[in-house]
All heavy atoms as TSV, in Angstrom:
chain	resi	resn	atom	element	x	y	z
A	1	MET	N	N	22.124	235.989	89.948
A	1	MET	CA	C	21.632	235.806	88.616
A	1	MET	C	C	20.279	235.110	88.667
A	1	MET	O	O	20.115	234.134	89.389
A	1	MET	CB	C	22.661	234.966	87.840
A	1	MET	CG	C	22.278	234.780	86.418
A	1	MET	SD	S	23.660	234.671	85.269
A	1	MET	CE	C	24.405	236.275	85.405
A	2	ALA	N	N	19.328	235.567	87.915
A	2	ALA	CA	C	17.972	235.050	87.966
A	2	ALA	C	C	17.796	233.688	87.302
A	2	ALA	O	O	16.944	232.929	87.696
A	2	ALA	CB	C	17.007	236.065	87.340
A	3	THR	N	N	18.577	233.403	86.311
A	3	THR	CA	C	18.460	232.176	85.553
A	3	THR	C	C	19.130	231.028	86.295
A	3	THR	O	O	20.243	231.164	86.762
A	3	THR	CB	C	19.110	232.334	84.167
A	3	THR	OG1	O	18.548	233.481	83.551
A	3	THR	CG2	C	18.869	231.138	83.308
A	4	GLN	N	N	18.449	229.877	86.366
A	4	GLN	CA	C	19.056	228.692	86.975
A	4	GLN	C	C	20.087	228.106	86.028
A	4	GLN	O	O	19.894	228.095	84.816
A	4	GLN	CB	C	17.965	227.638	87.272
A	4	GLN	CG	C	17.034	228.039	88.368
A	4	GLN	CD	C	17.758	228.153	89.693
A	4	GLN	OE1	O	18.549	227.295	90.048
A	4	GLN	NE2	N	17.524	229.230	90.416
A	5	PRO	N	N	21.174	227.598	86.577
A	5	PRO	CA	C	22.226	227.025	85.715
A	5	PRO	C	C	21.712	225.831	84.918
A	5	PRO	O	O	20.949	225.033	85.412
A	5	PRO	CB	C	23.294	226.579	86.703
A	5	PRO	CG	C	23.012	227.267	87.970
A	5	PRO	CD	C	21.550	227.586	87.983
A	6	GLN	N	N	22.150	225.732	83.672
A	6	GLN	CA	C	21.928	224.529	82.863
A	6	GLN	C	C	22.852	223.444	83.376
A	6	GLN	O	O	22.546	222.286	83.338
A	6	GLN	CB	C	22.257	224.779	81.395
A	6	GLN	CG	C	21.479	225.867	80.741
A	6	GLN	CD	C	21.884	226.011	79.288
A	6	GLN	OE1	O	21.027	225.897	78.441
A	6	GLN	NE2	N	23.127	226.270	78.977
A	7	LYS	N	N	24.027	223.877	83.800
A	7	LYS	CA	C	25.035	223.002	84.361
A	7	LYS	C	C	25.885	223.817	85.300
A	7	LYS	O	O	25.804	225.026	85.328
A	7	LYS	CB	C	25.866	222.331	83.249
A	7	LYS	CG	C	26.393	223.250	82.188
A	7	LYS	CD	C	27.083	222.529	81.066
A	7	LYS	CE	C	28.373	221.964	81.517
A	7	LYS	NZ	N	29.428	221.818	80.563
A	8	ASN	N	N	26.675	223.162	86.122
A	8	ASN	CA	C	27.410	223.875	87.156
A	8	ASN	C	C	28.882	224.057	86.845
A	8	ASN	O	O	29.669	224.385	87.728
A	8	ASN	CB	C	27.223	223.202	88.522
A	8	ASN	CG	C	27.710	221.780	88.506
A	8	ASN	OD1	O	28.274	221.305	87.534
A	8	ASN	ND2	N	27.457	221.062	89.577
A	9	SER	N	N	29.268	223.843	85.598
A	9	SER	CA	C	30.663	224.036	85.205
A	9	SER	C	C	30.747	224.329	83.730
A	9	SER	O	O	29.828	224.065	82.968
A	9	SER	CB	C	31.486	222.780	85.542
A	9	SER	OG	O	31.015	221.692	84.781
A	10	VAL	N	N	31.894	224.864	83.355
A	10	VAL	CA	C	32.187	225.139	81.928
A	10	VAL	C	C	33.642	224.713	81.705
A	10	VAL	O	O	34.519	225.074	82.476
A	10	VAL	CB	C	32.016	226.618	81.590
A	10	VAL	CG1	C	32.432	226.907	80.144
A	10	VAL	CG2	C	30.566	227.075	81.823
A	11	LEU	N	N	33.849	223.982	80.657
A	11	LEU	CA	C	35.190	223.537	80.312
A	11	LEU	C	C	35.853	224.638	79.468
A	11	LEU	O	O	35.311	225.041	78.435
A	11	LEU	CB	C	35.130	222.230	79.509
A	11	LEU	CG	C	36.424	221.582	79.117
A	11	LEU	CD1	C	37.311	221.318	80.313
A	11	LEU	CD2	C	36.127	220.304	78.353
A	12	ILE	N	N	37.000	225.127	79.925
A	12	ILE	CA	C	37.769	226.102	79.194
A	12	ILE	C	C	38.947	225.372	78.555
A	12	ILE	O	O	39.824	224.850	79.247
A	12	ILE	CB	C	38.291	227.231	80.107
A	12	ILE	CG1	C	37.163	227.935	80.834
A	12	ILE	CG2	C	39.139	228.221	79.308
A	12	ILE	CD1	C	36.253	228.762	79.975
A	13	TYR	N	N	38.964	225.331	77.260
A	13	TYR	CA	C	40.022	224.634	76.517
A	13	TYR	C	C	41.256	225.546	76.404
A	13	TYR	O	O	41.129	226.773	76.393
A	13	TYR	CB	C	39.557	224.255	75.134
A	13	TYR	CG	C	38.537	223.161	75.129
A	13	TYR	CD1	C	37.185	223.451	75.207
A	13	TYR	CD2	C	38.938	221.836	75.100
A	13	TYR	CE1	C	36.246	222.439	75.236
A	13	TYR	CE2	C	38.000	220.808	75.127
A	13	TYR	CZ	C	36.656	221.126	75.196
A	13	TYR	OH	O	35.733	220.125	75.238
A	14	GLU	N	N	42.415	224.898	76.261
A	14	GLU	CA	C	43.641	225.674	76.070
A	14	GLU	C	C	43.513	226.544	74.812
A	14	GLU	O	O	43.989	227.677	74.796
A	14	GLU	CB	C	44.841	224.724	75.931
A	14	GLU	CG	C	46.147	225.496	75.742
A	14	GLU	CD	C	47.348	224.587	75.566
A	14	GLU	OE1	O	47.184	223.431	75.161
A	14	GLU	OE2	O	48.458	225.076	75.844
A	15	SER	N	N	42.837	226.043	73.803
A	15	SER	CA	C	42.675	226.839	72.568
A	15	SER	C	C	41.891	228.121	72.834
A	15	SER	O	O	42.157	229.163	72.233
A	15	SER	CB	C	41.989	226.018	71.478
A	15	SER	OG	O	40.700	225.608	71.873
A	16	PHE	N	N	40.900	228.080	73.758
A	16	PHE	CA	C	40.166	229.289	74.133
A	16	PHE	C	C	41.149	230.280	74.744
A	16	PHE	O	O	41.170	231.452	74.401
A	16	PHE	CB	C	39.068	228.992	75.145
A	16	PHE	CG	C	37.904	228.178	74.635
A	16	PHE	CD1	C	37.901	227.549	73.402
A	16	PHE	CD2	C	36.796	228.021	75.435
A	16	PHE	CE1	C	36.823	226.826	72.967
A	16	PHE	CE2	C	35.708	227.287	75.029
A	16	PHE	CZ	C	35.712	226.679	73.791
A	17	TRP	N	N	41.942	229.793	75.699
A	17	TRP	CA	C	42.906	230.647	76.370
A	17	TRP	C	C	43.898	231.239	75.379
A	17	TRP	O	O	44.175	232.426	75.396
A	17	TRP	CB	C	43.628	229.910	77.485
A	17	TRP	CG	C	44.773	230.672	78.041
A	17	TRP	CD1	C	46.096	230.345	77.973
A	17	TRP	CD2	C	44.707	231.951	78.704
A	17	TRP	NE1	N	46.854	231.328	78.569
A	17	TRP	CE2	C	46.015	232.343	79.023
A	17	TRP	CE3	C	43.667	232.799	79.056
A	17	TRP	CZ2	C	46.326	233.509	79.661
A	17	TRP	CZ3	C	43.961	233.979	79.712
A	17	TRP	CH2	C	45.283	234.336	79.997
A	18	LEU	N	N	44.452	230.401	74.504
A	18	LEU	CA	C	45.432	230.870	73.534
A	18	LEU	C	C	44.837	231.924	72.607
A	18	LEU	O	O	45.547	232.843	72.170
A	18	LEU	CB	C	46.016	229.714	72.737
A	18	LEU	CG	C	46.885	228.753	73.542
A	18	LEU	CD1	C	47.265	227.544	72.691
A	18	LEU	CD2	C	48.101	229.426	74.133
A	19	ALA	N	N	43.550	231.807	72.319
A	19	ALA	CA	C	42.894	232.773	71.444
A	19	ALA	C	C	42.752	234.127	72.098
A	19	ALA	O	O	42.713	235.153	71.404
A	19	ALA	CB	C	41.526	232.248	71.028
A	20	ILE	N	N	42.648	234.169	73.427
A	20	ILE	CA	C	42.378	235.458	74.082
A	20	ILE	C	C	43.528	235.970	74.962
A	20	ILE	O	O	43.502	237.125	75.381
A	20	ILE	CB	C	41.069	235.423	74.896
A	20	ILE	CG1	C	41.191	234.493	76.094
A	20	ILE	CG2	C	39.876	235.084	74.023
A	20	ILE	CD1	C	39.980	234.521	77.008
A	21	CYS	N	N	44.557	235.164	75.203
A	21	CYS	CA	C	45.535	235.536	76.212
A	21	CYS	C	C	46.351	236.785	75.877
A	21	CYS	O	O	46.819	237.475	76.771
A	21	CYS	CB	C	46.480	234.359	76.513
A	21	CYS	SG	S	47.626	233.922	75.207
A	22	ASP	N	N	46.507	237.134	74.602
A	22	ASP	CA	C	47.264	238.310	74.225
A	22	ASP	C	C	46.398	239.560	74.094
A	22	ASP	O	O	46.900	240.638	73.776
A	22	ASP	CB	C	48.037	238.068	72.938
A	22	ASP	CG	C	49.201	237.113	73.142
A	22	ASP	OD1	O	49.741	237.048	74.257
A	22	ASP	OD2	O	49.564	236.430	72.163
A	23	LEU	N	N	45.088	239.409	74.300
A	23	LEU	CA	C	44.201	240.553	74.222
A	23	LEU	C	C	44.263	241.372	75.509
A	23	LEU	O	O	44.720	240.883	76.544
A	23	LEU	CB	C	42.761	240.079	73.986
A	23	LEU	CG	C	42.527	239.298	72.684
A	23	LEU	CD1	C	41.120	238.748	72.650
A	23	LEU	CD2	C	42.816	240.159	71.463
A	24	ASP	N	N	43.811	242.578	75.426
A	24	ASP	CA	C	43.713	243.446	76.596
A	24	ASP	C	C	42.924	242.742	77.719
A	24	ASP	O	O	41.979	242.015	77.420
A	24	ASP	CB	C	42.994	244.745	76.199
A	24	ASP	CG	C	42.830	245.694	77.342
A	24	ASP	OD1	O	43.811	246.376	77.682
A	24	ASP	OD2	O	41.713	245.713	77.900
A	25	VAL	N	N	43.322	242.937	78.958
A	25	VAL	CA	C	42.677	242.247	80.073
A	25	VAL	C	C	41.191	242.540	80.161
A	25	VAL	O	O	40.405	241.706	80.596
A	25	VAL	CB	C	43.374	242.499	81.424
A	25	VAL	CG1	C	44.771	241.927	81.426
A	25	VAL	CG2	C	43.394	243.963	81.762
A	26	THR	N	N	40.756	243.710	79.732
A	26	THR	CA	C	39.329	244.042	79.734
A	26	THR	C	C	38.594	243.168	78.746
A	26	THR	O	O	37.490	242.664	79.049
A	26	THR	CB	C	39.114	245.525	79.384
A	26	THR	OG1	O	39.864	246.330	80.313
A	26	THR	CG2	C	37.665	245.910	79.472
A	27	VAL	N	N	39.177	242.933	77.599
A	27	VAL	CA	C	38.577	242.064	76.569
A	27	VAL	C	C	38.591	240.618	77.075
A	27	VAL	O	O	37.610	239.894	76.917
A	27	VAL	CB	C	39.317	242.201	75.227
A	27	VAL	CG1	C	38.748	241.214	74.212
A	27	VAL	CG2	C	39.231	243.618	74.706
A	28	GLN	N	N	39.674	240.218	77.699
A	28	GLN	CA	C	39.744	238.862	78.270
A	28	GLN	C	C	38.602	238.652	79.272
A	28	GLN	O	O	37.928	237.620	79.248
A	28	GLN	CB	C	41.077	238.630	78.981
A	28	GLN	CG	C	42.260	238.509	78.070
A	28	GLN	CD	C	43.534	238.306	78.859
A	28	GLN	OE1	O	43.528	237.893	80.010
A	28	GLN	NE2	N	44.653	238.603	78.216
A	29	ALA	N	N	38.385	239.632	80.127
A	29	ALA	CA	C	37.332	239.520	81.138
A	29	ALA	C	C	35.965	239.391	80.487
A	29	ALA	O	O	35.133	238.557	80.895
A	29	ALA	CB	C	37.371	240.738	82.079
A	30	ARG	N	N	35.697	240.186	79.439
A	30	ARG	CA	C	34.409	240.095	78.755
A	30	ARG	C	C	34.246	238.738	78.088
A	30	ARG	O	O	33.154	238.145	78.096
A	30	ARG	CB	C	34.257	241.220	77.729
A	30	ARG	CG	C	33.920	242.548	78.345
A	30	ARG	CD	C	33.440	243.565	77.305
A	30	ARG	NE	N	34.456	243.846	76.298
A	30	ARG	CZ	C	35.290	244.886	76.327
A	30	ARG	NH1	N	35.248	245.732	77.347
A	30	ARG	NH2	N	36.156	245.082	75.346
A	31	MET	N	N	35.344	238.192	77.525
A	31	MET	CA	C	35.276	236.884	76.897
A	31	MET	C	C	34.991	235.785	77.931
A	31	MET	O	O	34.146	234.925	77.690
A	31	MET	CB	C	36.588	236.587	76.160
A	31	MET	CG	C	36.785	237.375	74.894
A	31	MET	SD	S	35.478	237.140	73.669
A	31	MET	CE	C	35.512	235.392	73.426
A	32	PHE	N	N	35.703	235.812	79.042
A	32	PHE	CA	C	35.443	234.788	80.078
A	32	PHE	C	C	34.005	234.895	80.595
A	32	PHE	O	O	33.349	233.881	80.798
A	32	PHE	CB	C	36.440	234.891	81.215
A	32	PHE	CG	C	37.746	234.215	80.924
A	32	PHE	CD1	C	38.923	234.943	80.949
A	32	PHE	CD2	C	37.818	232.881	80.629
A	32	PHE	CE1	C	40.150	234.323	80.659
A	32	PHE	CE2	C	39.017	232.245	80.337
A	32	PHE	CZ	C	40.193	232.972	80.351
A	33	LYS	N	N	33.529	236.113	80.780
A	33	LYS	CA	C	32.146	236.300	81.242
A	33	LYS	C	C	31.170	235.734	80.200
A	33	LYS	O	O	30.222	235.022	80.561
A	33	LYS	CB	C	31.858	237.785	81.475
A	33	LYS	CG	C	30.480	238.055	82.013
A	33	LYS	CD	C	30.284	239.521	82.352
A	33	LYS	CE	C	29.026	239.693	83.114
A	33	LYS	NZ	N	28.010	240.434	82.452
A	34	ALA	N	N	31.416	235.999	78.933
A	34	ALA	CA	C	30.546	235.482	77.877
A	34	ALA	C	C	30.566	233.969	77.843
A	34	ALA	O	O	29.478	233.330	77.752
A	34	ALA	CB	C	30.995	236.057	76.524
A	35	ILE	N	N	31.736	233.372	77.941
A	35	ILE	CA	C	31.854	231.906	77.922
A	35	ILE	C	C	31.130	231.300	79.110
A	35	ILE	O	O	30.360	230.337	78.973
A	35	ILE	CB	C	33.339	231.485	77.906
A	35	ILE	CG1	C	34.014	231.879	76.587
A	35	ILE	CG2	C	33.488	229.986	78.179
A	35	ILE	CD1	C	35.520	231.817	76.621
A	36	MET	N	N	31.343	231.839	80.293
A	36	MET	CA	C	30.733	231.289	81.507
A	36	MET	C	C	29.219	231.459	81.514
A	36	MET	O	O	28.479	230.521	81.800
A	36	MET	CB	C	31.341	231.931	82.756
A	36	MET	CG	C	32.840	231.697	82.914
A	36	MET	SD	S	33.310	229.950	82.965
A	36	MET	CE	C	32.681	229.496	84.557
A	37	GLU	N	N	28.736	232.652	81.170
A	37	GLU	CA	C	27.287	232.871	81.173
A	37	GLU	C	C	26.587	232.055	80.101
A	37	GLU	O	O	25.483	231.542	80.337
A	37	GLU	CB	C	26.970	234.364	80.993
A	37	GLU	CG	C	27.258	235.172	82.229
A	37	GLU	CD	C	26.850	236.604	82.110
A	37	GLU	OE1	O	26.617	237.108	80.981
A	37	GLU	OE2	O	26.781	237.272	83.164
A	38	TYR	N	N	27.204	231.873	78.956
A	38	TYR	CA	C	26.583	231.055	77.921
A	38	TYR	C	C	26.629	229.583	78.314
A	38	TYR	O	O	25.636	228.877	78.218
A	38	TYR	CB	C	27.288	231.268	76.576
A	38	TYR	CG	C	26.651	230.441	75.489
A	38	TYR	CD1	C	25.410	230.819	74.955
A	38	TYR	CD2	C	27.234	229.274	75.012
A	38	TYR	CE1	C	24.802	230.059	73.986
A	38	TYR	CE2	C	26.620	228.511	74.049
A	38	TYR	CZ	C	25.408	228.900	73.541
A	38	TYR	OH	O	24.780	228.125	72.566
A	39	GLY	N	N	27.790	229.127	78.787
A	39	GLY	CA	C	27.948	227.704	79.134
A	39	GLY	C	C	27.086	227.261	80.296
A	39	GLY	O	O	26.585	226.139	80.296
A	40	MET	N	N	26.910	228.130	81.287
A	40	MET	CA	C	26.135	227.726	82.466
A	40	MET	C	C	24.667	228.114	82.418
A	40	MET	O	O	23.812	227.385	82.899
A	40	MET	CB	C	26.769	228.297	83.734
A	40	MET	CG	C	28.090	227.616	84.053
A	40	MET	SD	S	28.692	227.868	85.745
A	40	MET	CE	C	28.822	229.618	85.842
A	41	TYR	N	N	24.385	229.280	81.834
A	41	TYR	CA	C	23.012	229.809	81.885
A	41	TYR	C	C	22.332	229.930	80.526
A	41	TYR	O	O	21.167	230.290	80.454
A	41	TYR	CB	C	23.024	231.185	82.544
A	41	TYR	CG	C	23.648	231.168	83.919
A	41	TYR	CD1	C	24.886	231.733	84.148
A	41	TYR	CD2	C	22.981	230.594	84.992
A	41	TYR	CE1	C	25.488	231.717	85.395
A	41	TYR	CE2	C	23.566	230.570	86.253
A	41	TYR	CZ	C	24.797	231.126	86.441
A	41	TYR	OH	O	25.368	231.084	87.699
A	42	GLY	N	N	23.070	229.682	79.441
A	42	GLY	CA	C	22.500	229.801	78.103
A	42	GLY	C	C	22.241	231.246	77.669
A	42	GLY	O	O	21.517	231.492	76.740
A	43	ILE	N	N	22.887	232.192	78.338
A	43	ILE	CA	C	22.724	233.591	78.005
A	43	ILE	C	C	23.577	233.927	76.785
A	43	ILE	O	O	24.795	233.776	76.818
A	43	ILE	CB	C	23.104	234.505	79.203
A	43	ILE	CG1	C	22.175	234.241	80.382
A	43	ILE	CG2	C	23.100	235.969	78.808
A	43	ILE	CD1	C	22.636	234.904	81.661
A	44	GLN	N	N	22.930	234.378	75.720
A	44	GLN	CA	C	23.633	234.770	74.500
A	44	GLN	C	C	24.369	236.091	74.760
A	44	GLN	O	O	23.735	237.079	75.112
A	44	GLN	CB	C	22.670	234.953	73.350
A	44	GLN	CG	C	22.113	233.682	72.795
A	44	GLN	CD	C	23.136	232.923	71.963
A	44	GLN	OE1	O	24.132	233.473	71.487
A	44	GLN	NE2	N	22.895	231.646	71.791
A	45	PRO	N	N	25.682	236.124	74.583
A	45	PRO	CA	C	26.408	237.365	74.832
A	45	PRO	C	C	26.151	238.391	73.726
A	45	PRO	O	O	25.904	238.022	72.578
A	45	PRO	CB	C	27.868	236.936	74.843
A	45	PRO	CG	C	27.892	235.704	74.012
A	45	PRO	CD	C	26.562	235.041	74.204
A	46	GLN	N	N	26.179	239.642	74.108
A	46	GLN	CA	C	26.065	240.733	73.162
A	46	GLN	C	C	27.476	241.264	72.910
A	46	GLN	O	O	27.960	242.124	73.651
A	46	GLN	CB	C	25.144	241.841	73.703
A	46	GLN	CG	C	23.742	241.382	73.977
A	46	GLN	CD	C	23.063	240.853	72.721
A	46	GLN	OE1	O	23.031	241.521	71.711
A	46	GLN	NE2	N	22.494	239.675	72.801
A	47	LEU	N	N	28.137	240.719	71.920
A	47	LEU	CA	C	29.534	241.074	71.646
A	47	LEU	C	C	29.658	241.683	70.268
A	47	LEU	O	O	28.752	241.538	69.446
A	47	LEU	CB	C	30.403	239.798	71.720
A	47	LEU	CG	C	30.362	238.997	73.030
A	47	LEU	CD1	C	31.066	237.672	72.857
A	47	LEU	CD2	C	30.991	239.803	74.153
A	48	SER	N	N	30.785	242.314	70.029
A	48	SER	CA	C	31.070	242.854	68.700
A	48	SER	C	C	32.564	242.749	68.461
A	48	SER	O	O	33.343	242.444	69.355
A	48	SER	CB	C	30.604	244.305	68.592
A	48	SER	OG	O	31.281	245.113	69.525
A	49	GLY	N	N	32.958	242.993	67.218
A	49	GLY	CA	C	34.374	242.971	66.874
A	49	GLY	C	C	35.038	241.638	67.127
A	49	GLY	O	O	34.449	240.579	66.910
A	50	ILE	N	N	36.264	241.706	67.598
A	50	ILE	CA	C	37.066	240.491	67.837
A	50	ILE	C	C	36.405	239.564	68.854
A	50	ILE	O	O	36.461	238.342	68.723
A	50	ILE	CB	C	38.513	240.834	68.245
A	50	ILE	CG1	C	39.395	239.591	68.251
A	50	ILE	CG2	C	38.562	241.519	69.591
A	50	ILE	CD1	C	39.672	239.015	66.908
A	51	GLU	N	N	35.734	240.137	69.853
A	51	GLU	CA	C	35.065	239.314	70.865
A	51	GLU	C	C	33.982	238.459	70.223
A	51	GLU	O	O	33.882	237.273	70.511
A	51	GLU	CB	C	34.459	240.217	71.947
A	51	GLU	CG	C	35.497	240.982	72.721
A	51	GLU	CD	C	34.890	242.117	73.547
A	51	GLU	OE1	O	33.677	242.098	73.794
A	51	GLU	OE2	O	35.658	243.010	73.927
A	52	LYS	N	N	33.189	239.040	69.355
A	52	LYS	CA	C	32.140	238.287	68.675
A	52	LYS	C	C	32.757	237.202	67.782
A	52	LYS	O	O	32.274	236.071	67.768
A	52	LYS	CB	C	31.279	239.235	67.826
A	52	LYS	CG	C	30.132	238.536	67.117
A	52	LYS	CD	C	29.269	239.517	66.376
A	52	LYS	CE	C	28.094	238.820	65.711
A	52	LYS	NZ	N	27.243	239.778	65.000
A	53	SER	N	N	33.807	237.581	67.050
A	53	SER	CA	C	34.468	236.613	66.162
A	53	SER	C	C	34.996	235.414	66.944
A	53	SER	O	O	34.813	234.263	66.535
A	53	SER	CB	C	35.623	237.284	65.407
A	53	SER	OG	O	35.135	238.312	64.607
A	54	LEU	N	N	35.648	235.690	68.049
A	54	LEU	CA	C	36.197	234.599	68.882
A	54	LEU	C	C	35.081	233.732	69.446
A	54	LEU	O	O	35.166	232.503	69.445
A	54	LEU	CB	C	37.076	235.145	69.982
A	54	LEU	CG	C	38.407	235.753	69.526
A	54	LEU	CD1	C	39.087	236.457	70.678
A	54	LEU	CD2	C	39.312	234.673	68.948
A	55	PHE	N	N	34.020	234.368	69.935
A	55	PHE	CA	C	32.917	233.594	70.523
A	55	PHE	C	C	32.246	232.709	69.480
A	55	PHE	O	O	31.903	231.555	69.784
A	55	PHE	CB	C	31.904	234.506	71.200
A	55	PHE	CG	C	30.900	233.729	71.989
A	55	PHE	CD1	C	31.218	233.261	73.262
A	55	PHE	CD2	C	29.663	233.420	71.470
A	55	PHE	CE1	C	30.301	232.495	73.982
A	55	PHE	CE2	C	28.745	232.674	72.178
A	55	PHE	CZ	C	29.078	232.212	73.433
A	56	VAL	N	N	32.098	233.221	68.271
A	56	VAL	CA	C	31.495	232.413	67.210
A	56	VAL	C	C	32.311	231.154	66.966
A	56	VAL	O	O	31.751	230.069	66.711
A	56	VAL	CB	C	31.379	233.249	65.892
A	56	VAL	CG1	C	31.129	232.370	64.688
A	56	VAL	CG2	C	30.260	234.298	66.038
A	57	LEU	N	N	33.616	231.237	67.075
A	57	LEU	CA	C	34.472	230.067	66.920
A	57	LEU	C	C	34.417	229.115	68.103
A	57	LEU	O	O	34.580	227.894	67.957
A	57	LEU	CB	C	35.930	230.499	66.678
A	57	LEU	CG	C	36.173	231.254	65.366
A	57	LEU	CD1	C	37.582	231.812	65.347
A	57	LEU	CD2	C	35.922	230.338	64.162
A	58	MET	N	N	34.202	229.639	69.313
A	58	MET	CA	C	34.156	228.836	70.533
A	58	MET	C	C	32.789	228.193	70.764
A	58	MET	O	O	32.683	227.109	71.361
A	58	MET	CB	C	34.506	229.687	71.730
A	58	MET	CG	C	35.908	230.219	71.729
A	58	MET	SD	S	36.130	231.391	73.087
A	58	MET	CE	C	37.802	231.934	72.761
A	59	LYS	N	N	31.740	228.828	70.313
A	59	LYS	CA	C	30.378	228.415	70.609
A	59	LYS	C	C	30.059	226.962	70.228
A	59	LYS	O	O	29.449	226.251	71.016
A	59	LYS	CB	C	29.373	229.360	69.963
A	59	LYS	CG	C	27.921	229.079	70.310
A	59	LYS	CD	C	27.017	230.100	69.635
A	59	LYS	CE	C	25.562	229.834	69.916
A	59	LYS	NZ	N	25.070	228.557	69.416
A	60	PRO	N	N	30.459	226.480	69.052
A	60	PRO	CA	C	30.139	225.066	68.727
A	60	PRO	C	C	30.723	224.074	69.737
A	60	PRO	O	O	30.083	223.087	70.064
A	60	PRO	CB	C	30.754	224.870	67.336
A	60	PRO	CG	C	30.801	226.234	66.756
A	60	PRO	CD	C	31.083	227.159	67.905
A	61	GLN	N	N	31.907	224.343	70.255
A	61	GLN	CA	C	32.502	223.434	71.243
A	61	GLN	C	C	31.736	223.530	72.563
A	61	GLN	O	O	31.487	222.501	73.221
A	61	GLN	CB	C	33.974	223.765	71.459
A	61	GLN	CG	C	34.652	222.775	72.391
A	61	GLN	CD	C	34.637	221.373	71.839
A	61	GLN	OE1	O	35.155	221.121	70.766
A	61	GLN	NE2	N	34.053	220.422	72.558
A	62	ILE	N	N	31.362	224.714	72.956
A	62	ILE	CA	C	30.576	224.889	74.189
A	62	ILE	C	C	29.252	224.161	74.046
A	62	ILE	O	O	28.806	223.450	74.945
A	62	ILE	CB	C	30.370	226.373	74.524
A	62	ILE	CG1	C	31.716	227.072	74.762
A	62	ILE	CG2	C	29.453	226.561	75.741
A	62	ILE	CD1	C	31.644	228.599	74.801
A	63	ASP	N	N	28.596	224.335	72.885
A	63	ASP	CA	C	27.329	223.652	72.631
A	63	ASP	C	C	27.490	222.138	72.677
A	63	ASP	O	O	26.627	221.440	73.232
A	63	ASP	CB	C	26.741	224.069	71.261
A	63	ASP	CG	C	26.237	225.490	71.239
A	63	ASP	OD1	O	25.987	226.080	72.316
A	63	ASP	OD2	O	26.117	226.043	70.139
A	64	ALA	N	N	28.555	221.621	72.099
A	64	ALA	CA	C	28.797	220.182	72.122
A	64	ALA	C	C	28.983	219.668	73.541
A	64	ALA	O	O	28.487	218.608	73.912
A	64	ALA	CB	C	30.012	219.831	71.265
A	65	ASN	N	N	29.697	220.459	74.356
A	65	ASN	CA	C	29.872	220.079	75.773
A	65	ASN	C	C	28.559	220.069	76.527
A	65	ASN	O	O	28.296	219.170	77.350
A	65	ASN	CB	C	30.859	221.036	76.450
A	65	ASN	CG	C	32.246	220.895	75.905
A	65	ASN	OD1	O	32.583	219.909	75.257
A	65	ASN	ND2	N	33.078	221.903	76.141
A	66	ILE	N	N	27.699	221.042	76.257
A	66	ILE	CA	C	26.375	221.085	76.906
A	66	ILE	C	C	25.561	219.878	76.500
A	66	ILE	O	O	24.910	219.246	77.318
A	66	ILE	CB	C	25.641	222.399	76.567
A	66	ILE	CG1	C	26.369	223.592	77.242
A	66	ILE	CG2	C	24.191	222.353	76.993
A	66	ILE	CD1	C	25.906	224.946	76.752
A	67	THR	N	N	25.585	219.526	75.210
A	67	THR	CA	C	24.848	218.364	74.712
A	67	THR	C	C	25.339	217.097	75.383
A	67	THR	O	O	24.530	216.282	75.847
A	67	THR	CB	C	24.966	218.262	73.180
A	67	THR	OG1	O	24.411	219.436	72.599
A	67	THR	CG2	C	24.253	217.027	72.663
A	68	ARG	N	N	26.664	216.915	75.438
A	68	ARG	CA	C	27.220	215.716	76.111
A	68	ARG	C	C	26.796	215.655	77.573
A	68	ARG	O	O	26.412	214.624	78.095
A	68	ARG	CB	C	28.743	215.709	76.001
A	68	ARG	CG	C	29.251	215.024	74.785
A	68	ARG	CD	C	30.735	214.702	74.855
A	68	ARG	NE	N	31.578	215.866	75.078
A	68	ARG	CZ	C	31.995	216.691	74.139
A	68	ARG	NH1	N	31.610	216.509	72.885
A	68	ARG	NH2	N	32.760	217.712	74.426
A	69	TYR	N	N	26.838	216.797	78.265
A	69	TYR	CA	C	26.444	216.866	79.671
A	69	TYR	C	C	24.989	216.458	79.824
A	69	TYR	O	O	24.639	215.664	80.666
A	69	TYR	CB	C	26.671	218.304	80.187
A	69	TYR	CG	C	26.152	218.518	81.567
A	69	TYR	CD1	C	26.884	218.167	82.679
A	69	TYR	CD2	C	24.895	219.129	81.768
A	69	TYR	CE1	C	26.409	218.370	83.972
A	69	TYR	CE2	C	24.407	219.341	83.051
A	69	TYR	CZ	C	25.168	218.965	84.133
A	69	TYR	OH	O	24.673	219.196	85.398
A	70	ASN	N	N	24.111	217.025	78.982
A	70	ASN	CA	C	22.684	216.717	79.072
A	70	ASN	C	C	22.396	215.273	78.734
A	70	ASN	O	O	21.482	214.666	79.331
A	70	ASN	CB	C	21.890	217.681	78.162
A	70	ASN	CG	C	21.839	219.065	78.734
A	70	ASN	OD1	O	21.948	219.290	79.935
A	70	ASN	ND2	N	21.721	220.045	77.859
A	71	ASN	N	N	23.131	214.668	77.797
A	71	ASN	CA	C	22.928	213.285	77.449
A	71	ASN	C	C	23.325	212.349	78.603
A	71	ASN	O	O	22.701	211.330	78.819
A	71	ASN	CB	C	23.699	212.917	76.182
A	71	ASN	CG	C	23.073	213.506	74.948
A	71	ASN	OD1	O	21.907	213.893	74.942
A	71	ASN	ND2	N	23.876	213.587	73.889
A	72	ARG	N	N	24.380	212.715	79.319
A	72	ARG	CA	C	24.800	211.913	80.469
A	72	ARG	C	C	23.797	212.042	81.633
A	72	ARG	O	O	23.644	211.126	82.427
A	72	ARG	CB	C	26.185	212.343	80.951
A	72	ARG	CG	C	27.295	211.828	80.078
A	72	ARG	CD	C	28.657	211.994	80.742
A	72	ARG	NE	N	28.863	213.324	81.260
A	72	ARG	CZ	C	29.605	214.264	80.696
A	72	ARG	NH1	N	30.202	214.037	79.576
A	72	ARG	NH2	N	29.760	215.430	81.265
A	73	LYS	N	N	23.200	213.215	81.742
A	73	LYS	CA	C	22.259	213.489	82.826
A	73	LYS	C	C	20.972	212.665	82.700
A	73	LYS	O	O	20.396	212.277	83.671
A	73	LYS	CB	C	21.900	214.980	82.835
A	73	LYS	CG	C	22.159	215.672	84.095
A	73	LYS	CD	C	21.909	217.161	84.043
A	73	LYS	CE	C	20.599	217.551	83.455
A	73	LYS	NZ	N	20.255	218.936	83.598
A	74	SER	N	N	20.531	212.438	81.480
A	74	SER	CA	C	19.230	211.775	81.283
A	74	SER	C	C	19.333	210.286	81.177
A	74	SER	O	O	20.275	209.633	81.276
A	74	SER	CB	C	18.544	212.314	80.047
A	74	SER	OG	O	19.400	212.401	78.944
């Protein structure tokens, strides 16, 4: 990946898992990829349908985690 990580980890909450665990495994994989790429590299995922809806709900928590991480770093 060309982009340097903003951070080297992403926290996956149980609520994230519960939101996607009953979805098709292909959708689960796209969701995990979106969460990881956004959380570590700041890459905005190109999602639609249920994937977009779920990510919109998860994004504020991911953003808050990134902010806390950056505040501790400085």
